C-alpha positions as a Markdown table, in Angstrom:
| # | Residue | x | y | z |
|---|---|---|---|---|
| 1 | Unk | 113.4 | 113.7 | 66.9 |
| 2 | Unk | 114.9 | 110.9 | 65.7 |
| 3 | Unk | 112.5 | 108.2 | 64.5 |
| 4 | Unk | 112.0 | 104.9 | 66.6 |
| 5 | Unk | 114.1 | 102.1 | 65.3 |
| 6 | Unk | 112.8 | 99.2 | 67.6 |
| 7 | Unk | 111.4 | 98.9 | 71.2 |
| 8 | Unk | 113.3 | 99.5 | 73.8 |
| 9 | Unk | 114.9 | 96.8 | 75.9 |
| 10 | Unk | 113.8 | 98.2 | 79.2 |
| 11 | Unk | 110.1 | 98.1 | 77.9 |
| 12 | Unk | 110.6 | 94.7 | 76.1 |
| 13 | Unk | 111.6 | 93.0 | 79.1 |
| 14 | Unk | 109.7 | 94.9 | 81.7 |
| 15 | Unk | 106.4 | 94.5 | 79.9 |
| 16 | Unk | 106.5 | 90.7 | 79.6 |
| 17 | Unk | 104.4 | 90.3 | 82.9 |
| 18 | Unk | 101.4 | 91.1 | 80.5 |
| 19 | Unk | 102.1 | 88.1 | 78.5 |
| 20 | Unk | 99.2 | 85.9 | 78.9 |
| 21 | Unk | 97.0 | 88.9 | 80.0 |
| 22 | Unk | 96.7 | 90.3 | 76.7 |
| 23 | Unk | 97.2 | 88.9 | 73.2 |
| 24 | Unk | 100.7 | 88.6 | 71.5 |
| 25 | Unk | 99.6 | 91.5 | 69.2 |
| 26 | Unk | 98.1 | 93.7 | 71.8 |
| 27 | Unk | 101.3 | 93.3 | 73.9 |
| 28 | Unk | 103.5 | 94.5 | 71.1 |
| 29 | Unk | 101.2 | 97.6 | 70.2 |
| 30 | Unk | 101.5 | 98.7 | 74.1 |
| 31 | Unk | 105.3 | 98.0 | 73.8 |
| 32 | Unk | 105.6 | 100.1 | 70.8 |
| 33 | Unk | 103.2 | 102.9 | 72.5 |
| 34 | Unk | 105.3 | 102.9 | 75.9 |
| 35 | Unk | 108.6 | 103.2 | 73.8 |
| 36 | Unk | 107.2 | 106.3 | 71.9 |
| 37 | Unk | 105.8 | 107.9 | 75.0 |
| 38 | Unk | 109.5 | 107.5 | 76.6 |
| 39 | Unk | 111.4 | 108.4 | 73.4 |
| 40 | Unk | 109.1 | 111.3 | 72.0 |
| 41 | Unk | 107.2 | 112.3 | 75.1 |
| 42 | Unk | 103.9 | 112.4 | 72.9 |
| 43 | Unk | 100.7 | 110.5 | 73.3 |
| 44 | Unk | 99.2 | 111.5 | 69.7 |
| 45 | Unk | 98.5 | 108.2 | 67.8 |
| 46 | Unk | 99.1 | 109.6 | 64.4 |
| 47 | Unk | 102.7 | 110.9 | 65.7 |
| 48 | Unk | 103.3 | 107.5 | 67.3 |
| 49 | Unk | 103.0 | 105.9 | 63.9 |
| 50 | Unk | 104.7 | 108.4 | 62.0 |
| 51 | Unk | 107.7 | 108.1 | 64.5 |
| 52 | Unk | 108.3 | 104.3 | 63.9 |
| 53 | Unk | 110.4 | 103.6 | 60.9 |
| 54 | Unk | 108.6 | 100.2 | 60.3 |
| 55 | Unk | 105.1 | 100.6 | 58.8 |
| 56 | Unk | 102.5 | 101.0 | 61.2 |
| 57 | Unk | 98.9 | 102.2 | 61.0 |
| 58 | Unk | 97.2 | 104.5 | 63.7 |
| 59 | Unk | 94.3 | 102.5 | 63.2 |
| 60 | Unk | 96.1 | 99.8 | 64.9 |
| 61 | Unk | 96.9 | 101.6 | 67.9 |
| 62 | Unk | 93.3 | 103.1 | 67.9 |
| 63 | Unk | 91.9 | 99.8 | 68.1 |
| 64 | Unk | 94.1 | 98.5 | 70.9 |
| 65 | Unk | 93.3 | 101.4 | 73.0 |
| 66 | Unk | 89.4 | 101.2 | 72.1 |
| 67 | Unk | 88.0 | 98.4 | 71.1 |
| 68 | Unk | 90.6 | 95.3 | 72.2 |
| 69 | Unk | 89.5 | 93.0 | 75.1 |
| 70 | Unk | 91.7 | 93.9 | 78.1 |
| 71 | Unk | 90.9 | 92.7 | 81.8 |
| 72 | Unk | 92.4 | 95.4 | 83.8 |
| 73 | Unk | 92.0 | 93.6 | 86.9 |
| 74 | Unk | 94.3 | 90.6 | 85.9 |
| 75 | Unk | 96.5 | 93.3 | 84.4 |
| 76 | Unk | 96.7 | 95.3 | 87.8 |
| 77 | Unk | 97.6 | 92.3 | 89.6 |
| 78 | Unk | 100.1 | 90.9 | 87.1 |
| 79 | Unk | 101.7 | 94.3 | 87.6 |
| 80 | Unk | 101.5 | 94.1 | 91.2 |
| 81 | Unk | 103.4 | 90.8 | 91.4 |
| 82 | Unk | 105.8 | 92.3 | 89.2 |
| 83 | Unk | 106.6 | 95.2 | 91.5 |
| 84 | Unk | 106.8 | 92.8 | 94.5 |
| 85 | Unk | 109.3 | 90.4 | 92.7 |
| 86 | Unk | 111.6 | 92.7 | 91.5 |
| 87 | Unk | 112.6 | 93.8 | 95.0 |
| 88 | Unk | 112.3 | 92.8 | 98.6 |
| 89 | Unk | 109.5 | 95.2 | 100.4 |
| 90 | Unk | 110.0 | 95.4 | 104.0 |
| 91 | Unk | 107.3 | 98.0 | 104.6 |
| 92 | Unk | 107.0 | 101.5 | 102.9 |
| 93 | Unk | 104.8 | 104.6 | 102.8 |
| 94 | Unk | 101.6 | 104.8 | 101.3 |
| 95 | Unk | 101.2 | 108.1 | 99.5 |
| 96 | Unk | 97.8 | 109.4 | 98.6 |
| 97 | Unk | 97.0 | 112.4 | 96.4 |
| 98 | Unk | 95.1 | 113.6 | 93.6 |
| 99 | Unk | 96.0 | 115.3 | 90.4 |
| 100 | Unk | 93.9 | 117.0 | 87.6 |
| 101 | Unk | 94.7 | 116.0 | 84.2 |
| 102 | Unk | 93.8 | 119.2 | 82.3 |
| 103 | Unk | 92.4 | 119.2 | 78.5 |
| 104 | Unk | 91.9 | 122.3 | 77.0 |
| 105 | Unk | 91.0 | 121.0 | 73.7 |
| 106 | Unk | 88.3 | 118.1 | 72.8 |
| 107 | Unk | 87.0 | 118.0 | 76.2 |
| 108 | Unk | 83.5 | 116.8 | 75.1 |
| 109 | Unk | 85.2 | 114.0 | 73.4 |
| 110 | Unk | 87.6 | 112.7 | 76.2 |
| 111 | Unk | 86.0 | 110.2 | 78.6 |
| 112 | Unk | 85.5 | 111.0 | 82.3 |
| 113 | Unk | 86.2 | 114.7 | 81.9 |
| 114 | Unk | 84.4 | 116.9 | 84.2 |
| 115 | Unk | 84.3 | 120.4 | 85.9 |
| 116 | Unk | 86.7 | 120.2 | 89.1 |
| 117 | Unk | 88.2 | 122.9 | 91.1 |
| 118 | Unk | 91.8 | 123.1 | 90.8 |
| 119 | Unk | 93.5 | 124.2 | 94.0 |
| 120 | Unk | 96.9 | 124.6 | 92.2 |
| 121 | Unk | 95.5 | 127.6 | 90.0 |
| 122 | Unk | 92.5 | 128.5 | 92.2 |
| 123 | Unk | 90.0 | 128.1 | 89.6 |
| 124 | Unk | 87.5 | 125.8 | 88.0 |
| 125 | Unk | 89.0 | 123.6 | 85.1 |
| 126 | Unk | 87.9 | 121.0 | 82.7 |
| 127 | Unk | 89.8 | 117.6 | 83.2 |
| 128 | Unk | 90.1 | 114.2 | 84.4 |
| 129 | Unk | 90.6 | 114.0 | 88.3 |
| 130 | Unk | 92.4 | 110.9 | 89.4 |
| 131 | Unk | 93.6 | 109.7 | 92.9 |
| 132 | Unk | 96.9 | 107.9 | 93.0 |
| 133 | Unk | 98.3 | 105.4 | 95.6 |
| 134 | Unk | 102.1 | 105.7 | 95.4 |
| 135 | Unk | 104.6 | 103.5 | 97.3 |
| 136 | Unk | 107.7 | 104.5 | 98.7 |
| 137 | Unk | 110.3 | 102.8 | 100.5 |
| 138 | Unk | 113.8 | 104.2 | 101.2 |
| 139 | Unk | 115.6 | 106.2 | 98.7 |
| 140 | Unk | 115.0 | 104.6 | 95.5 |
| 141 | Unk | 112.4 | 102.0 | 96.0 |
| 142 | Unk | 109.3 | 104.0 | 94.6 |
| 143 | Unk | 106.5 | 103.3 | 92.2 |
| 144 | Unk | 102.6 | 104.0 | 91.9 |
| 145 | Unk | 100.4 | 101.0 | 92.7 |
| 146 | Unk | 96.9 | 102.1 | 91.9 |
| 147 | Unk | 94.5 | 104.8 | 90.5 |
| 148 | Unk | 91.0 | 105.7 | 90.5 |
| 149 | Unk | 89.3 | 108.1 | 88.5 |
| 150 | Unk | 87.0 | 110.6 | 90.7 |
| 151 | Unk | 83.5 | 111.4 | 89.0 |
| 152 | Unk | 81.2 | 114.1 | 90.6 |
| 153 | Unk | 78.1 | 112.3 | 89.6 |
| 154 | Unk | 79.3 | 109.2 | 91.7 |
| 155 | Unk | 78.4 | 108.7 | 95.2 |
| 156 | Unk | 82.0 | 108.0 | 96.0 |
| 157 | Unk | 84.0 | 110.7 | 97.4 |
| 158 | Unk | 87.9 | 111.3 | 96.9 |
| 159 | Unk | 88.2 | 109.7 | 100.7 |
| 160 | Unk | 86.3 | 106.5 | 99.5 |
| 161 | Unk | 88.5 | 106.2 | 96.6 |
| 162 | Unk | 91.7 | 106.4 | 98.4 |
| 163 | Unk | 90.4 | 103.9 | 100.9 |
| 164 | Unk | 89.6 | 101.6 | 98.5 |
| 165 | Unk | 93.2 | 101.9 | 97.0 |
| 166 | Unk | 94.8 | 101.3 | 100.4 |
| 167 | Unk | 92.6 | 98.0 | 101.0 |
| 168 | Unk | 93.4 | 96.7 | 97.5 |
| 169 | Unk | 97.1 | 97.5 | 97.7 |
| 170 | Unk | 97.2 | 95.5 | 101.6 |
| 171 | Unk | 95.3 | 92.6 | 99.8 |
| 172 | Unk | 97.8 | 92.5 | 97.4 |
| 173 | Unk | 100.4 | 91.8 | 99.9 |
| 174 | Unk | 102.0 | 95.6 | 99.9 |
| 175 | Unk | 103.5 | 96.4 | 103.5 |
| 176 | Unk | 102.8 | 99.7 | 104.8 |
| 177 | Unk | 104.5 | 101.2 | 107.5 |
| 178 | Unk | 102.6 | 104.8 | 107.4 |
| 179 | Unk | 99.8 | 106.7 | 105.0 |
| 180 | Unk | 101.0 | 110.2 | 104.0 |
| 181 | Unk | 98.3 | 112.7 | 102.6 |
| 182 | Unk | 97.8 | 116.7 | 102.5 |
| 183 | Unk | 95.2 | 118.6 | 104.1 |
| 184 | Unk | 92.4 | 117.6 | 101.5 |
| 185 | Unk | 92.4 | 114.0 | 102.8 |
| 186 | Unk | 92.4 | 115.5 | 106.8 |
| 187 | Unk | 88.8 | 114.5 | 107.2 |
| 188 | Unk | 87.0 | 112.3 | 109.9 |
| 189 | Unk | 85.9 | 109.5 | 107.2 |
| 190 | Unk | 89.2 | 109.3 | 105.7 |
| 191 | Unk | 91.1 | 108.9 | 109.5 |
| 192 | Unk | 88.1 | 106.5 | 110.7 |
| 193 | Unk | 89.0 | 104.3 | 108.0 |
| 194 | Unk | 92.7 | 104.3 | 108.7 |
| 195 | Unk | 92.1 | 103.6 | 112.2 |
| 196 | Unk | 89.9 | 100.9 | 111.7 |
| 197 | Unk | 92.3 | 99.2 | 109.3 |
| 198 | Unk | 95.2 | 99.8 | 112.2 |
| 199 | Unk | 97.4 | 102.0 | 110.0 |
| 200 | Unk | 99.7 | 105.1 | 111.1 |
| 201 | Unk | 99.4 | 108.1 | 109.4 |
| 202 | Unk | 100.8 | 111.6 | 109.0 |
| 203 | Unk | 98.4 | 114.2 | 107.5 |
| 204 | Unk | 98.6 | 118.0 | 107.1 |
| 205 | Unk | 95.8 | 119.6 | 108.8 |
| 206 | Unk | 94.2 | 122.9 | 107.7 |
| 207 | Unk | 94.8 | 126.0 | 109.7 |
| 208 | Unk | 91.1 | 126.3 | 110.5 |
| 209 | Unk | 90.8 | 123.1 | 112.7 |
| 210 | Unk | 90.0 | 123.5 | 116.2 |
| 211 | Unk | 91.4 | 121.7 | 119.2 |
| 212 | Unk | 89.2 | 121.0 | 122.4 |
| 213 | Unk | 90.8 | 122.4 | 125.3 |
| 214 | Unk | 89.8 | 120.9 | 128.7 |
| 215 | Unk | 87.9 | 123.0 | 131.1 |
| 216 | Unk | 88.2 | 122.3 | 134.7 |
| 217 | Unk | 85.4 | 121.0 | 136.5 |
| 218 | Unk | 83.6 | 123.4 | 138.9 |
| 219 | Unk | 80.8 | 121.3 | 140.0 |
| 220 | Unk | 78.0 | 123.1 | 137.9 |
| 221 | Unk | 76.4 | 121.1 | 135.0 |
| 222 | Unk | 77.7 | 121.6 | 131.5 |
| 223 | Unk | 77.3 | 120.2 | 128.4 |
| 224 | Unk | 80.7 | 119.8 | 127.4 |
| 225 | Unk | 83.7 | 120.2 | 129.6 |
| 226 | Unk | 85.8 | 121.9 | 126.8 |
| 227 | Unk | 86.2 | 124.7 | 124.7 |
| 228 | Unk | 87.2 | 124.9 | 121.1 |
| 229 | Unk | 90.6 | 126.9 | 120.2 |
| 230 | Unk | 91.8 | 127.6 | 117.0 |
| 231 | Unk | 94.8 | 125.3 | 116.1 |
| 232 | Unk | 97.2 | 128.2 | 115.4 |
| 233 | Unk | 96.5 | 129.8 | 118.5 |
| 234 | Unk | 96.6 | 126.7 | 120.3 |
| 235 | Unk | 100.1 | 125.9 | 118.9 |
| 236 | Unk | 101.3 | 129.6 | 119.9 |
| 237 | Unk | 101.3 | 128.9 | 123.7 |
| 238 | Unk | 103.2 | 125.5 | 123.3 |
| 239 | Unk | 106.5 | 126.1 | 124.9 |
| 240 | Unk | 110.1 | 124.8 | 124.5 |
| 241 | Unk | 110.3 | 124.9 | 120.9 |
| 242 | Unk | 113.0 | 122.8 | 119.1 |
| 243 | Unk | 115.2 | 124.3 | 116.7 |
| 244 | Unk | 116.7 | 122.1 | 113.8 |
| 245 | Unk | 119.6 | 123.1 | 111.9 |
| 246 | Unk | 123.6 | 123.2 | 111.8 |
| 247 | Unk | 126.0 | 124.3 | 114.3 |
| 248 | Unk | 128.3 | 127.0 | 113.2 |
| 249 | Unk | 132.3 | 126.7 | 113.1 |
| 250 | Unk | 134.2 | 129.3 | 115.2 |
| 251 | Unk | 137.3 | 128.3 | 112.9 |
| 252 | Unk | 136.0 | 129.2 | 109.6 |
| 253 | Unk | 133.6 | 131.9 | 110.9 |
| 254 | Unk | 130.5 | 129.9 | 109.5 |
| 255 | Unk | 127.3 | 130.7 | 111.5 |
| 256 | Unk | 124.5 | 128.7 | 113.2 |
| 257 | Unk | 122.0 | 127.8 | 110.4 |
| 258 | Unk | 118.4 | 127.2 | 111.4 |
| 259 | Unk | 116.4 | 125.1 | 109.2 |
| 260 | Unk | 113.1 | 124.9 | 111.1 |
| 261 | Unk | 111.3 | 125.3 | 114.2 |
| 262 | Unk | 109.4 | 122.7 | 115.6 |
| 263 | Unk | 106.7 | 122.5 | 118.5 |
| 264 | Unk | 104.5 | 119.2 | 119.4 |
| 265 | Unk | 101.4 | 118.7 | 121.5 |
| 266 | Unk | 99.1 | 115.8 | 122.2 |
| 267 | Unk | 95.2 | 116.9 | 122.2 |
| 268 | Unk | 91.9 | 116.2 | 120.8 |
| 269 | Unk | 91.0 | 117.8 | 117.5 |
| 270 | Unk | 87.5 | 118.8 | 117.1 |
| 271 | Unk | 85.5 | 116.7 | 114.5 |
| 272 | Unk | 88.3 | 114.0 | 114.4 |
| 273 | Unk | 88.2 | 110.8 | 116.2 |
| 274 | Unk | 90.6 | 110.0 | 118.8 |
| 275 | Unk | 93.9 | 111.6 | 120.4 |
| 276 | Unk | 96.5 | 113.1 | 117.9 |
| 277 | Unk | 99.9 | 114.8 | 118.0 |
| 278 | Unk | 100.0 | 117.9 | 116.9 |
| 279 | Unk | 103.3 | 119.1 | 115.3 |
| 280 | Unk | 103.9 | 122.9 | 114.3 |
| 281 | Unk | 107.0 | 123.0 | 111.7 |
| 282 | Unk | 108.2 | 126.7 | 110.8 |
| 283 | Unk | 110.9 | 127.0 | 107.9 |
| 284 | Unk | 112.5 | 130.2 | 108.5 |
| 285 | Unk | 114.5 | 130.6 | 105.0 |
| 286 | Unk | 111.1 | 130.1 | 103.2 |
| 287 | Unk | 108.9 | 131.6 | 105.9 |
| 288 | Unk | 106.2 | 128.5 | 105.6 |
| 289 | Unk | 104.2 | 127.2 | 108.2 |
| 290 | Unk | 103.0 | 123.6 | 108.3 |
| 291 | Unk | 100.6 | 121.7 | 110.8 |
| 292 | Unk | 100.7 | 118.0 | 111.0 |
| 293 | Unk | 98.8 | 115.5 | 113.1 |
| 294 | Unk | 99.6 | 111.6 | 113.8 |
| 295 | Unk | 97.9 | 109.1 | 115.6 |
| 296 | Unk | 101.6 | 107.9 | 116.6 |
| 297 | Unk | 102.0 | 109.5 | 120.0 |
| 298 | Unk | 105.2 | 108.2 | 120.7 |
| 299 | Unk | 106.7 | 109.7 | 117.6 |
| 300 | Unk | 109.0 | 112.8 | 118.0 |
| 301 | Unk | 108.0 | 115.9 | 116.1 |
| 302 | Unk | 111.3 | 115.5 | 113.9 |
| 303 | Unk | 110.4 | 112.0 | 112.7 |
| 304 | Unk | 106.8 | 113.3 | 112.1 |
| 305 | Unk | 108.1 | 116.0 | 109.8 |
| 306 | Unk | 110.5 | 113.8 | 108.1 |
| 307 | Unk | 108.0 | 111.4 | 107.2 |
| 308 | Unk | 105.6 | 114.1 | 105.8 |
| 309 | Unk | 108.6 | 115.2 | 103.5 |
| 310 | Unk | 108.7 | 111.7 | 101.9 |
| 311 | Unk | 105.2 | 112.9 | 100.5 |
| 312 | Unk | 107.0 | 114.8 | 97.8 |
| 313 | Unk | 107.9 | 111.7 | 95.6 |
| 314 | Unk | 104.0 | 111.8 | 94.4 |
| 315 | Unk | 104.7 | 115.3 | 93.3 |
| 316 | Unk | 107.7 | 114.3 | 91.4 |
| 317 | Unk | 105.7 | 111.6 | 89.7 |
| 318 | Unk | 103.0 | 113.9 | 88.6 |
| 319 | Unk | 105.6 | 116.2 | 87.1 |
| 320 | Unk | 107.3 | 113.4 | 85.3 |
| 321 | Unk | 104.0 | 112.1 | 83.7 |
| 322 | Unk | 103.0 | 115.4 | 82.7 |
| 323 | Unk | 106.2 | 116.8 | 81.3 |
| 324 | Unk | 108.2 | 113.8 | 80.3 |
| 325 | Unk | 105.2 | 111.5 | 79.4 |
| 326 | Unk | 102.7 | 113.5 | 77.9 |
| 327 | Unk | 100.1 | 112.5 | 80.3 |
| 328 | Unk | 98.0 | 115.6 | 79.3 |
| 329 | Unk | 98.4 | 115.5 | 75.7 |
| 330 | Unk | 96.6 | 112.5 | 75.3 |
| 331 | Unk | 93.3 | 112.8 | 73.4 |
| 332 | Unk | 92.0 | 109.5 | 73.5 |
| 333 | Unk | 88.4 | 109.6 | 73.6 |
| 334 | Unk | 87.4 | 106.0 | 75.0 |
| 335 | Unk | 87.2 | 105.0 | 78.7 |
| 336 | Unk | 89.3 | 102.2 | 77.8 |
| 337 | Unk | 92.0 | 104.1 | 76.1 |
| 338 | Unk | 92.1 | 106.6 | 79.1 |
| 339 | Unk | 92.6 | 103.6 | 81.4 |
| 340 | Unk | 95.2 | 101.9 | 79.2 |
| 341 | Unk | 97.3 | 105.3 | 79.3 |
| 342 | Unk | 97.0 | 105.6 | 83.0 |
| 343 | Unk | 98.3 | 101.7 | 83.1 |
| 344 | Unk | 101.1 | 102.5 | 80.8 |
| 345 | Unk | 102.2 | 105.4 | 83.0 |
| 346 | Unk | 102.0 | 103.4 | 85.9 |
| 347 | Unk | 104.3 | 100.7 | 84.3 |
| 348 | Unk | 106.9 | 103.1 | 82.9 |
| 349 | Unk | 107.3 | 105.1 | 86.1 |
| 350 | Unk | 107.8 | 101.6 | 87.8 |
| 351 | Unk | 110.1 | 100.3 | 85.4 |
| 352 | Unk | 112.4 | 103.4 | 85.3 |
| 353 | Unk | 112.6 | 103.7 | 89.2 |
| 354 | Unk | 113.4 | 99.8 | 89.1 |
| 355 | Unk | 116.2 | 100.3 | 86.7 |
| 356 | Unk | 117.3 | 103.1 | 88.8 |
| 357 | Unk | 117.5 | 100.9 | 91.8 |
| 358 | Unk | 119.5 | 98.2 | 90.0 |
| 359 | Unk | 122.0 | 100.8 | 88.6 |
| 360 | Unk | 122.6 | 102.1 | 92.0 |
| 361 | Unk | 122.7 | 98.7 | 93.7 |
| 362 | Unk | 125.2 | 97.6 | 90.9 |
| 363 | Unk | 127.2 | 100.8 | 91.1 |
| 364 | Unk | 127.6 | 101.0 | 87.4 |
| 365 | Unk | 126.9 | 104.7 | 87.0 |
| 366 | Unk | 129.0 | 107.2 | 88.7 |
| 367 | Unk | 126.8 | 110.3 | 88.0 |
| 368 | Unk | 123.5 | 111.2 | 89.4 |
| 369 | Unk | 120.6 | 109.0 | 88.4 |
| 370 | Unk | 117.3 | 110.6 | 87.6 |
| 371 | Unk | 114.1 | 109.9 | 85.9 |
| 372 | Unk | 115.5 | 112.2 | 83.0 |
| 373 | Unk | 118.8 | 110.6 | 83.1 |
| 374 | Unk | 117.0 | 107.3 | 82.3 |
| 375 | Unk | 115.3 | 108.8 | 79.2 |
| 376 | Unk | 118.4 | 110.2 | 77.8 |
| 377 | Unk | 119.9 | 106.7 | 78.1 |
| 378 | Unk | 116.9 | 105.5 | 76.3 |
| 379 | Unk | 117.3 | 108.1 | 73.6 |
| 380 | Unk | 121.1 | 107.0 | 73.3 |
| 381 | Unk | 120.1 | 103.3 | 72.9 |
| 382 | Unk | 117.8 | 104.1 | 70.2 |
| 383 | Unk | 120.1 | 106.2 | 68.4 |
| 384 | Unk | 123.0 | 103.7 | 68.6 |
């Protein structure tokens, strides 16, 4: 890896919103750490200190992360203002998801590390469980707007933390068209809170959920005039499925191609408040089944499926944070150090996607613009 000559222009200009929130020395240290995260993909303070051509002690970075007085509420407010001023937000998607920041070494020295069930690997692992709220509007406008650390000893659940993030984002002026989340958030407390806020949502529901099927009144007394039926069996009896795909071409001999089959039905989900539209989506090529619910009963099944597919951008954010910004390699031990790391991750992801949106609007690049391509451009800038 090449040594670092100076702070990247993208970081120099992008983190100016923190001026006044932190001191000038703290701001310069944060800019240097952010530059090293982009160019070298490491969050080791000794490695960051060695990477710079100019002399810089690792103790200075350590003091900034551990003992410097930083008001995180003011910093996140300043970040929200910068994100809103960078572009005109009409109304985007709020995407909720959680990730586990694994730590195989030095677990007992790192703050907020607990034992959690990792549903990706289906085993218990040590790490920091973080709930993120991500904003996505159109194809190019996307960035994280909040995070919370989930601790088992606290009374707050992941659903409570997610609702806190959504309320905070609404108070700060972020417009929301729909809330997207996976099946782990498809529970009564989360849905009830969204309904009280008057928000639309599209959520994946687990296959063990049950539907309330009405029973015709016969005159005799019954406690419940419905019977419970598994959602999978319930959707099997829904007629008139809709097939989405491409029509073949007789001249070229290209056959018809089915992308996925959709069924939809308005019903009452047991243990969930209110009526919902249930959408069953089957991907024939991948042989995958998904069951989605929404409180927007007028939406067609195709629109619901397309909205839920937009949830994938938060998975891309997790991948970029772990693979390119070394989210899991950081061994900072204090709570403030972990908080600064998460703040820098949020800032860097926002700045990179804002630069992509700017380059696309200016049409200054002919090739594909991705997170990785912007990092390569930053490496070229440092090399020059």
